[in-house]
C-alpha positions as a LaTeX table, in Angstrom:
\begin{tabular}{lrrr}
\hline
Residue & $x$ (\AA) & $y$ (\AA) & $z$ (\AA) \\
\hline
Unk1 & $-36.09$ & $-0.47$ & $-11.58$ \\
Unk2 & $-33.57$ & $-1.42$ & $-14.25$ \\
Unk3 & $-35.09$ & $-3.37$ & $-17.17$ \\
Unk4 & $-33.27$ & $-6.43$ & $-18.35$ \\
Unk5 & $-31.49$ & $-4.86$ & $-21.24$ \\
Unk6 & $-30.16$ & $-2.04$ & $-18.78$ \\
Unk7 & $-29.07$ & $-4.95$ & $-16.31$ \\
Unk8 & $-27.32$ & $-6.66$ & $-18.97$ \\
Unk9 & $-25.61$ & $-3.29$ & $-20.02$ \\
Unk10 & $-24.42$ & $-2.60$ & $-16.48$ \\
Unk11 & $-23.11$ & $-6.17$ & $-16.44$ \\
Unk12 & $-21.40$ & $-5.96$ & $-19.46$ \\
Unk13 & $-19.56$ & $-2.35$ & $-18.53$ \\
Unk14 & $-18.39$ & $-4.14$ & $-15.24$ \\
Unk15 & $-16.55$ & $-6.73$ & $-17.33$ \\
Unk16 & $-15.11$ & $-3.96$ & $-19.39$ \\
Unk17 & $-13.92$ & $-2.20$ & $-16.26$ \\
Unk18 & $-12.31$ & $-5.48$ & $-14.97$ \\
Unk19 & $-9.27$ & $-6.96$ & $-16.87$ \\
Unk20 & $-10.99$ & $-9.77$ & $-18.28$ \\
Unk21 & $-9.40$ & $-12.50$ & $-15.92$ \\
Unk22 & $-9.93$ & $-14.24$ & $-12.65$ \\
Unk23 & $-8.70$ & $-11.62$ & $-9.86$ \\
Unk24 & $-6.17$ & $-12.77$ & $-7.35$ \\
Unk25 & $-8.01$ & $-11.40$ & $-4.26$ \\
Unk26 & $-11.93$ & $-11.88$ & $-3.61$ \\
Unk27 & $-13.90$ & $-8.87$ & $-3.88$ \\
Unk28 & $-15.87$ & $-8.03$ & $-0.73$ \\
Unk29 & $-19.54$ & $-7.28$ & $-1.18$ \\
Unk30 & $-20.04$ & $-3.83$ & $-3.06$ \\
Unk31 & $-16.52$ & $-4.01$ & $-4.60$ \\
Unk32 & $-14.85$ & $-5.00$ & $-7.57$ \\
Unk33 & $-11.22$ & $-6.01$ & $-8.21$ \\
Unk34 & $-8.66$ & $-4.88$ & $-10.83$ \\
Unk35 & $-5.28$ & $-6.85$ & $-11.09$ \\
Unk36 & $-2.16$ & $-5.29$ & $-12.43$ \\
Unk37 & 0.10 & $-8.25$ & $-13.38$ \\
Unk38 & 3.52 & $-7.40$ & $-14.56$ \\
Unk39 & 6.75 & $-9.81$ & $-15.43$ \\
Unk40 & 9.58 & $-10.40$ & $-13.04$ \\
Unk41 & 13.03 & $-11.67$ & $-13.78$ \\
Unk42 & 14.47 & $-14.61$ & $-12.37$ \\
Unk43 & 15.18 & $-14.25$ & $-8.65$ \\
Unk44 & 13.21 & $-11.07$ & $-8.37$ \\
Unk45 & 11.18 & $-10.06$ & $-5.24$ \\
Unk46 & 8.64 & $-7.55$ & $-5.08$ \\
Unk47 & 9.36 & $-5.56$ & $-1.83$ \\
Unk48 & 6.79 & $-2.80$ & $-1.86$ \\
Unk49 & 5.00 & $-0.50$ & $-3.76$ \\
Unk50 & 2.98 & 2.84 & $-3.83$ \\
Unk51 & 0.70 & 4.69 & $-6.34$ \\
Unk52 & 1.96 & 7.58 & $-8.41$ \\
Unk53 & $-0.16$ & 10.62 & $-9.14$ \\
Unk54 & $-0.69$ & 9.18 & $-12.67$ \\
Unk55 & $-2.42$ & 6.13 & $-11.52$ \\
Unk56 & 0.64 & 3.88 & $-12.34$ \\
Unk57 & 2.64 & 2.35 & $-9.47$ \\
Unk58 & 6.11 & 2.50 & $-8.15$ \\
Unk59 & 7.53 & $-0.80$ & $-7.00$ \\
Unk60 & 10.85 & $-2.02$ & $-5.55$ \\
Unk61 & 11.56 & $-5.17$ & $-7.64$ \\
Unk62 & 14.79 & $-7.01$ & $-7.21$ \\
Unk63 & 17.49 & $-4.35$ & $-7.04$ \\
Unk64 & 15.35 & $-1.99$ & $-9.20$ \\
Unk65 & 12.65 & 0.64 & $-8.57$ \\
Unk66 & 10.20 & 0.51 & $-11.39$ \\
Unk67 & 7.11 & 2.12 & $-12.86$ \\
Unk68 & 4.38 & $-0.41$ & $-13.41$ \\
Unk69 & 1.37 & 0.47 & $-15.72$ \\
Unk70 & $-2.17$ & $-0.81$ & $-15.25$ \\
Unk71 & $-1.40$ & $-2.99$ & $-18.23$ \\
Unk72 & 1.45 & $-4.51$ & $-16.80$ \\
Unk73 & 4.41 & $-2.35$ & $-18.73$ \\
Unk74 & 7.33 & $-2.21$ & $-16.59$ \\
Unk75 & 10.05 & 0.74 & $-16.86$ \\
Unk76 & 13.03 & 1.28 & $-14.53$ \\
Unk77 & 13.14 & 4.41 & $-12.55$ \\
Unk78 & 16.59 & 3.57 & $-10.53$ \\
Unk79 & 18.69 & 0.52 & $-10.39$ \\
Unk80 & 21.23 & $-0.28$ & $-7.81$ \\
Unk81 & 24.71 & $-1.56$ & $-8.92$ \\
Unk82 & 24.68 & $-4.57$ & $-6.47$ \\
Unk83 & 21.79 & $-6.87$ & $-5.27$ \\
Unk84 & 19.79 & $-5.44$ & $-2.25$ \\
Unk85 & 16.63 & $-6.28$ & $-0.39$ \\
Unk86 & 14.08 & $-3.67$ & $-0.65$ \\
Unk87 & 12.13 & $-2.51$ & 2.34 \\
Unk88 & 9.50 & 0.05 & 1.19 \\
Unk89 & 8.31 & 2.65 & $-1.47$ \\
Unk90 & 6.51 & 5.78 & $-0.65$ \\
Unk91 & 5.18 & 8.68 & $-2.91$ \\
Unk92 & 4.87 & 12.09 & $-1.37$ \\
Unk93 & 4.04 & 14.92 & $-3.70$ \\
Unk94 & 6.54 & 15.01 & $-6.53$ \\
Unk95 & 8.99 & 12.46 & $-4.91$ \\
Unk96 & 9.49 & 8.92 & $-4.56$ \\
Unk97 & 11.01 & 7.77 & $-1.25$ \\
Unk98 & 12.48 & 4.08 & $-0.99$ \\
Unk99 & 14.61 & 2.16 & 1.39 \\
Unk100 & 16.83 & $-1.01$ & 1.46 \\
Unk101 & 17.83 & $-3.15$ & 4.41 \\
Unk102 & 20.81 & $-4.73$ & 2.70 \\
Unk103 & 22.93 & $-1.41$ & 3.54 \\
Unk104 & 20.31 & 0.51 & 5.19 \\
Unk105 & 20.17 & 3.44 & 2.82 \\
Unk106 & 17.19 & 5.70 & 2.30 \\
Unk107 & 16.63 & 7.28 & $-1.04$ \\
Unk108 & 14.70 & 10.22 & $-2.77$ \\
Unk109 & 13.96 & 10.80 & $-6.19$ \\
Unk110 & 11.76 & 12.80 & $-8.73$ \\
Unk111 & 8.75 & 10.75 & $-10.18$ \\
Unk112 & 10.12 & 10.18 & $-13.41$ \\
Unk113 & 13.50 & 8.55 & $-11.63$ \\
Unk114 & 15.66 & 11.73 & $-12.31$ \\
Unk115 & 17.71 & 13.34 & $-9.38$ \\
Unk116 & 18.12 & 10.36 & $-7.34$ \\
Unk117 & 19.40 & 11.36 & $-3.87$ \\
Unk118 & 20.90 & 9.26 & $-0.89$ \\
Unk119 & 19.31 & 11.19 & 2.08 \\
Unk120 & 20.55 & 8.82 & 4.87 \\
Unk121 & 21.15 & 5.47 & 6.28 \\
Unk122 & 19.11 & 3.65 & 8.88 \\
Unk123 & 20.15 & $-0.16$ & 9.61 \\
Unk124 & 17.52 & $-2.75$ & 9.06 \\
Unk125 & 14.83 & $-0.11$ & 7.95 \\
Unk126 & 11.47 & $-1.45$ & 7.44 \\
Unk127 & 8.77 & 1.09 & 6.77 \\
Unk128 & 8.24 & 4.88 & 6.40 \\
Unk129 & 5.46 & 7.07 & 6.67 \\
Unk130 & 4.85 & 10.89 & 6.69 \\
Unk131 & 2.57 & 12.86 & 9.04 \\
Unk132 & 0.53 & 15.84 & 7.60 \\
Unk133 & 3.56 & 18.13 & 8.36 \\
Unk134 & 5.47 & 16.19 & 5.84 \\
Unk135 & 7.83 & 14.84 & 8.56 \\
Unk136 & 9.09 & 11.48 & 7.86 \\
Unk137 & 9.18 & 8.53 & 10.36 \\
Unk138 & 10.85 & 4.96 & 10.03 \\
Unk139 & 10.49 & 1.71 & 11.64 \\
Unk140 & 13.78 & $-0.13$ & 11.92 \\
Unk141 & 15.91 & $-2.56$ & 14.03 \\
Unk142 & 19.42 & $-1.17$ & 13.90 \\
Unk143 & 21.82 & $-3.87$ & 15.10 \\
Unk144 & 19.06 & $-6.11$ & 15.56 \\
Unk145 & 19.16 & $-4.72$ & 19.18 \\
Unk146 & 15.40 & $-3.89$ & 19.24 \\
Unk147 & 12.61 & $-2.33$ & 17.20 \\
Unk148 & 12.29 & 1.38 & 17.11 \\
Unk149 & 10.67 & 4.12 & 15.49 \\
Unk150 & 12.77 & 6.99 & 14.43 \\
Unk151 & 11.94 & 10.75 & 13.36 \\
Unk152 & 13.96 & 10.81 & 10.00 \\
Unk153 & 15.23 & 13.97 & 8.51 \\
Unk154 & 18.46 & 12.75 & 6.87 \\
Unk155 & 19.81 & 11.89 & 10.53 \\
Unk156 & 17.74 & 9.35 & 12.63 \\
Unk157 & 16.33 & 10.43 & 16.15 \\
Unk158 & 14.80 & 7.69 & 18.38 \\
Unk159 & 11.18 & 8.59 & 19.40 \\
Unk160 & 9.68 & 5.36 & 20.22 \\
Unk161 & 11.99 & 2.52 & 21.88 \\
Unk162 & 11.04 & $-0.68$ & 23.66 \\
Unk163 & 8.96 & $-2.05$ & 20.96 \\
Unk164 & 8.51 & $-5.91$ & 20.84 \\
Unk165 & 8.87 & $-8.23$ & 17.95 \\
Unk166 & 10.31 & $-7.50$ & 14.62 \\
Unk167 & 9.71 & $-4.46$ & 12.37 \\
Unk168 & 6.31 & $-3.41$ & 11.96 \\
Unk169 & 4.26 & $-1.06$ & 9.91 \\
Unk170 & 3.43 & 2.64 & 10.38 \\
Unk171 & 0.69 & 5.11 & 9.75 \\
Unk172 & $-0.80$ & 8.16 & 10.89 \\
Unk173 & $-4.54$ & 9.05 & 11.55 \\
Unk174 & $-6.23$ & 12.33 & 10.36 \\
Unk175 & $-5.13$ & 14.05 & 13.80 \\
Unk176 & $-1.24$ & 12.98 & 13.33 \\
Unk177 & $-1.67$ & 10.41 & 16.07 \\
Unk178 & 1.12 & 7.73 & 15.03 \\
Unk179 & $-0.36$ & 4.05 & 14.44 \\
Unk180 & 2.12 & 1.18 & 15.00 \\
Unk181 & 1.39 & $-2.57$ & 14.85 \\
Unk182 & 3.81 & $-4.93$ & 16.40 \\
Unk183 & 5.15 & $-8.08$ & 14.40 \\
Unk184 & 5.90 & $-11.39$ & 16.02 \\
Unk185 & 5.85 & $-9.97$ & 19.26 \\
Unk186 & 5.69 & $-12.32$ & 22.38 \\
Unk187 & 2.45 & $-12.35$ & 23.88 \\
Unk188 & 0.61 & $-11.54$ & 20.72 \\
Unk189 & 0.57 & $-8.58$ & 18.39 \\
Unk190 & $-1.21$ & $-5.37$ & 18.77 \\
Unk191 & $-2.02$ & $-2.27$ & 17.21 \\
Unk192 & $-0.88$ & 0.83 & 19.21 \\
Unk193 & $-1.81$ & 4.58 & 18.98 \\
Unk194 & 0.80 & 7.34 & 20.14 \\
Unk195 & $-0.84$ & 10.56 & 20.92 \\
Unk196 & 0.36 & 13.44 & 18.21 \\
Unk197 & 1.46 & 15.72 & 20.87 \\
Unk198 & 3.61 & 13.08 & 22.61 \\
Unk199 & 5.06 & 12.07 & 19.29 \\
Unk200 & 5.83 & 15.85 & 18.60 \\
Unk201 & 7.40 & 16.08 & 22.17 \\
Unk202 & 9.52 & 12.99 & 21.55 \\
Unk203 & 11.28 & 14.64 & 18.69 \\
Unk204 & 14.78 & 15.56 & 20.53 \\
Unk205 & 16.06 & 13.96 & 23.66 \\
Unk206 & 13.27 & 12.21 & 25.09 \\
Unk207 & 11.59 & 9.10 & 23.60 \\
Unk208 & 8.32 & 7.24 & 24.22 \\
Unk209 & 7.79 & 3.50 & 25.13 \\
Unk210 & 4.94 & 1.35 & 24.45 \\
Unk211 & 3.34 & 2.19 & 27.97 \\
Unk212 & 2.74 & 5.74 & 26.46 \\
Unk213 & 0.42 & 4.29 & 23.78 \\
Unk214 & $-3.22$ & 3.31 & 23.61 \\
Unk215 & $-3.87$ & $-0.32$ & 22.63 \\
Unk216 & $-6.34$ & $-0.43$ & 20.04 \\
Unk217 & $-6.57$ & $-4.12$ & 19.52 \\
Unk218 & $-4.98$ & $-7.10$ & 20.85 \\
Unk219 & $-4.11$ & $-9.75$ & 19.91 \\
Unk220 & $-3.83$ & $-9.81$ & 16.25 \\
Unk221 & $-1.70$ & $-12.25$ & 13.86 \\
Unk222 & 1.32 & $-10.57$ & 12.62 \\
Unk223 & 0.41 & $-7.58$ & 10.60 \\
Unk224 & 2.79 & $-6.91$ & 7.52 \\
Unk225 & 1.49 & $-3.57$ & 6.43 \\
Unk226 & $-1.23$ & $-1.06$ & 7.43 \\
Unk227 & $-3.24$ & 1.94 & 5.96 \\
Unk228 & $-5.93$ & 4.30 & 6.91 \\
Unk229 & $-8.72$ & 5.67 & 4.73 \\
Unk230 & $-10.27$ & 9.00 & 5.06 \\
Unk231 & $-12.86$ & 7.69 & 7.43 \\
Unk232 & $-10.59$ & 6.55 & 10.03 \\
Unk233 & $-10.75$ & 2.84 & 9.22 \\
Unk234 & $-7.41$ & 0.87 & 9.48 \\
Unk235 & $-6.70$ & $-1.77$ & 6.75 \\
Unk236 & $-3.89$ & $-4.28$ & 7.53 \\
Unk237 & $-2.72$ & $-7.35$ & 5.86 \\
Unk238 & $-1.79$ & $-10.67$ & 7.61 \\
Unk239 & $-1.08$ & $-13.70$ & 5.97 \\
Unk240 & $-3.74$ & $-14.38$ & 3.07 \\
Unk241 & $-6.03$ & $-11.51$ & 4.09 \\
Unk242 & $-6.68$ & $-8.01$ & 4.75 \\
Unk243 & $-8.44$ & $-6.81$ & 7.85 \\
Unk244 & $-10.48$ & $-3.78$ & 8.68 \\
Unk245 & $-10.62$ & $-2.16$ & 12.04 \\
Unk246 & $-13.63$ & 0.19 & 11.71 \\
Unk247 & $-12.99$ & 3.57 & 12.95 \\
Unk248 & $-9.83$ & 2.60 & 14.51 \\
Unk249 & $-11.64$ & 0.56 & 17.29 \\
Unk250 & $-13.48$ & $-2.37$ & 18.14 \\
Unk251 & $-12.57$ & $-5.97$ & 16.78 \\
Unk252 & $-11.05$ & $-6.34$ & 13.21 \\
Unk253 & $-13.20$ & $-7.92$ & 10.46 \\
Unk254 & $-12.00$ & $-9.85$ & 7.41 \\
Unk255 & $-12.23$ & $-7.38$ & 4.27 \\
Unk256 & $-10.62$ & $-9.51$ & 1.67 \\
Unk257 & $-8.67$ & $-12.67$ & 1.29 \\
Unk258 & $-6.28$ & $-14.50$ & $-1.44$ \\
Unk259 & $-8.16$ & $-16.75$ & $-4.04$ \\
Unk260 & $-5.00$ & $-19.10$ & $-4.19$ \\
Unk261 & $-4.38$ & $-20.40$ & $-0.87$ \\
Unk262 & $-0.82$ & $-20.59$ & $-1.45$ \\
Unk263 & $-0.62$ & $-16.69$ & $-1.88$ \\
Unk264 & $-0.19$ & $-14.03$ & 0.74 \\
Unk265 & $-0.68$ & $-10.38$ & 0.82 \\
Unk266 & 2.07 & $-7.77$ & 2.16 \\
Unk267 & 2.01 & $-3.89$ & 1.05 \\
Unk268 & $-1.25$ & $-2.00$ & 1.66 \\
Unk269 & $-1.95$ & 1.17 & 0.03 \\
Unk270 & $-4.96$ & 3.56 & 0.10 \\
Unk271 & $-5.99$ & 6.12 & $-2.55$ \\
Unk272 & $-8.40$ & 8.69 & $-1.35$ \\
Unk273 & $-9.17$ & 9.61 & $-5.12$ \\
Unk274 & $-11.00$ & 6.71 & $-5.83$ \\
Unk275 & $-11.48$ & 5.31 & $-2.20$ \\
Unk276 & $-9.70$ & 2.07 & $-2.94$ \\
Unk277 & $-7.39$ & $-0.38$ & $-1.25$ \\
Unk278 & $-4.29$ & $-1.78$ & $-3.39$ \\
Unk279 & $-2.44$ & $-4.74$ & $-2.00$ \\
Unk280 & 0.72 & $-6.62$ & $-3.13$ \\
Unk281 & 0.12 & $-10.46$ & $-3.69$ \\
Unk282 & 2.97 & $-12.62$ & $-3.29$ \\
Unk283 & 3.60 & $-16.36$ & $-4.01$ \\
Unk284 & 3.37 & $-16.25$ & $-7.85$ \\
Unk285 & 5.90 & $-16.25$ & $-10.38$ \\
Unk286 & 4.77 & $-12.66$ & $-11.58$ \\
Unk287 & 4.16 & $-9.33$ & $-9.93$ \\
Unk288 & 0.38 & $-8.80$ & $-8.92$ \\
Unk289 & $-1.14$ & $-5.77$ & $-7.46$ \\
Unk290 & $-4.68$ & $-6.20$ & $-6.71$ \\
Unk291 & $-6.81$ & $-3.08$ & $-6.37$ \\
Unk292 & $-10.21$ & $-3.19$ & $-4.54$ \\
Unk293 & $-12.45$ & $-0.40$ & $-5.72$ \\
Unk294 & $-16.21$ & 0.30 & $-4.82$ \\
Unk295 & $-18.86$ & $-0.57$ & $-7.34$ \\
Unk296 & $-19.73$ & 2.45 & $-9.43$ \\
Unk297 & $-23.05$ & 4.05 & $-8.93$ \\
Unk298 & $-25.66$ & 2.84 & $-11.66$ \\
Unk299 & $-25.71$ & 6.03 & $-12.96$ \\
Unk300 & $-22.13$ & 6.55 & $-13.69$ \\
Unk301 & $-22.08$ & 2.88 & $-15.18$ \\
Unk302 & $-25.03$ & 4.03 & $-17.62$ \\
Unk303 & $-22.79$ & 7.12 & $-18.37$ \\
Unk304 & $-19.94$ & 4.76 & $-19.39$ \\
Unk305 & $-22.30$ & 2.52 & $-21.25$ \\
Unk306 & $-24.03$ & 5.40 & $-23.24$ \\
Unk307 & $-20.62$ & 6.43 & $-24.37$ \\
Unk308 & $-19.53$ & 3.05 & $-25.43$ \\
Unk309 & $-22.89$ & 2.84 & $-27.20$ \\
Unk310 & $-22.38$ & 6.12 & $-28.93$ \\
Unk311 & $-18.83$ & 5.13 & $-29.84$ \\
Unk312 & $-19.85$ & 1.78 & $-31.31$ \\
Unk313 & $-22.66$ & 3.32 & $-33.42$ \\
Unk314 & $-20.02$ & 5.89 & $-34.90$ \\
Unk315 & $-17.80$ & 2.96 & $-35.77$ \\
Unk316 & $-20.49$ & 0.95 & $-37.31$ \\
Unk317 & $-21.53$ & 4.06 & $-39.40$ \\
Unk318 & $-17.88$ & 4.59 & $-40.46$ \\
Unk319 & $-17.70$ & 1.04 & $-41.47$ \\
Unk320 & $-20.83$ & 1.18 & $-43.67$ \\
Unk321 & $-19.38$ & 4.30 & $-45.49$ \\
Unk322 & $-18.50$ & 3.73 & $-49.07$ \\
\hline
\end{tabular}
């Protein structure tokens, strides 16, 4: 049992771990929220983001792909010559992938923004995801002729056709099954799971349809983005909330929601290193990425507090020196 002093010390450390201001997303029980807030230029829209290996974020802001530090410092990695509407940002190994739907281009560059390379085009692209083999898949609606999922290796190969609604998010589970969520589909939206072997077999002349999928949940309300954690839980954003589908089955439950009822949530990213969920908050005049982290164990908090106490004592002694 912690005594009163230890409890107050833990509370103080939690305050230090936060950013000293009210979060934009309510923390679920057992979690804390850290907001990354960064400035936007007039007319900018944040179209997506992903976490970089250095724990900064790569974000598509206006016609730029930028790096954002947890403290909100923004530096430009790549800038388009003309206005574009960003679709997605994905980080894989030492590369950043990003797409825009104004011209349908999909790009790749190094983590520091060097060596940008146009790797292909796919009209009205929306989301990109990689399986465990590093193969890229993109959801798109070319010519507004119907939502499809493509295997993308510079060229586009239809692997799933006949999907209802507008462009939806993609994800892969640990077995490389492809998870797809419909958006604004007639009859209600659903989360579908396509078997990994069927997906692999559809690379080439054949393709799959929704009839080949297992329905994990239906109906749900227009998911914008979706991620899986290492435990197989599916997290998806919809309106002003994030929902969790435990172990990819059953009924989704509310995980977190916006504080301001006029805000909304879009891109969702999971980080296995700290078991966190980061989400892009829209509706503000500035950029906000809220990261939802499990509350640290008391032992680790006491370790941090001890370190801070030793540092404070050393600084006090130094100040008292003649």
